C-alpha positions, 0 to 999 in steps of 0.5 A: 184438417179443420172444420169451419163451424159458422153456417153457410147458406144456399138460396133455399135457406133464406127469404128477403124481408119485406120493407116499407117502400115509396115505389108505386109500381114494379115498372118504376124499378130500374134494372139496368146497371152501369159498370167500369172495369178495374183492369180493362184499359180503353182510351174511349172510356167505354163501360158496361150498361145493361141488365146484368143477367147472363146466359151460361156458356153451355150447350143449348144455352150459350149459342149465337142465336141466344146471344142475338136474342138476349142482346136485343133485350139488353141481356148478356151471353157467354158463348160456348167454347166449342164454336170453330174459329171461322164461326167466331170470326163471322159472328163477331165480325158482322157488326160492332153494336150489341155483340161488342157490349153483350157477348163474351167469347169463351175459352179454356187455358191450353196453349191451343185455346190461346192461339185460337183466341189470338186468331179470332181477335186478330180478325175482329179486334175491338168488336171482341170486348169480353172473354170468359176464361172458364174452367171447373176448378179456378184454384190452380196456379196454371189458371192464374198464370193464364189470366196474367198472360192474357191480361199482359197480351190484351190490355183492351179486353174485359176478362171474366174468370172462374169458377171459384167460391172463396174471397182469397181466390177472388182477390187473386184472380182480380190482382192477376188481371181479371175484371169479373170473377165467376162464382160457383162450384157445384150448385148447377142443376146438371152439375154433380161435382159435389156428389162426385168430389165432395167439394163445393160451397153453399152458393148464397154464402159464396156470393156474399164472401166473393162479392165483398172481396171483389168490391174491395178491389174494384172488381165484380162477380157473377153468381153462376149456378143454383138459381131455379126460380126468379126468386133465387135470381133476386136473392143472388143480386141481393147478396151482392152479385153484379151479374147472375148467370143462368143455365138450366133456367134458359135451356129448352128454348128455340134459341138454344137449338137441340132436338125437340123430343116428343113424349106421351103420358097417360093422364090417369083420366079416361073417355068413353068411345064406341069401343069402350073406355080409352085412356087419355094421353097427353103430349109433352115436348122436351129438349136434352140438357147436360152439364159441360163436365158430363159424359154427354159433353165429353163424348160430343166435344172430346171423343169421350171421357179420359181414363183418368177422370169421371163425369161431373155432370148429368144429362136431363130432359127439360121441358121445351119452352119455345121462344126465350122472350116469355121466360125473360119477361117472367124473370125480370118481372120477378126481380122487379117485384122483389125490388118493390118489396125491399124498397129498392128503386134501382137494382143496384140498391137491392143489396143495400136494402136487403135483410135476409131471414134464415128459414127453418128446416121445416119450411125448407122441407115443405117448400121443396115438396112444392 
């Protein structure tokens, strides 16, 4: 056993210091990024171009409907793992365009997962460009071996792999064949891994460390989890993330599906009626949202929790938010504003323009209360 004494930071522990800027307006900020991928082999020389914000491969977020909506705005979606083979063939087989460039197929690491991917790829070919290999614990030898197997079999796909939180494992996954490494263990709004296991890593520090390791090898990273507001999204990019993945912030929208639940709350106010005073009641709408290692997810997809494991996610009700467009406008507006404060005309420059200021415990306490 040993203890690392240097401090590790979450998004809440820092602010971005403002600097003089020549930018005259938020509209002058360029949010699109272009990436080429280290291990992806293509004769066409294709690369990625878009706004590098991703919808997470979670129920209620990583849906076909969400993918179509976000692709139209230049954003990316990692689909949930649980679509059937025929559904995936139908989705990726409809057209090439935006689905090729803005959507990832998601998979686990079993032999059945590999066979399912083979069946889909056989029918869709180059229309399926991105695959997200997603496990809760990216530190197993079995996981690295699967990435190698997938890379050897399919040199013409972009492989996203995770989750990890340290530089050495980021390097191992890239050297095993991954192009993009997903970073984050335990920071998500419906994840209880840190509570159940005591395992994790403060997300801002994880992003900084993993980005440094990935970029040294020509790889890329996704900051996955821990964002609760547009400012956190900006901090993730400022810390060196190439992409930022969102779950809870994109939950509760029409495109995510799910039953809309109506609840009624007393407002604490009253009105006068012929029968006397009457409590005023407010109607609010919610949608269920849960972690993909939660009891709810296991019951839906795997027939319940296995006897050897516990739930590492919670189920909550998030406010119903309607269409996704307004939420995306708010997110992008926040990031553009960050860039103007930091003097970054392009999103790709933000990490070079950023100075983080550590906040005091007193500030964090006050901020949390609001």
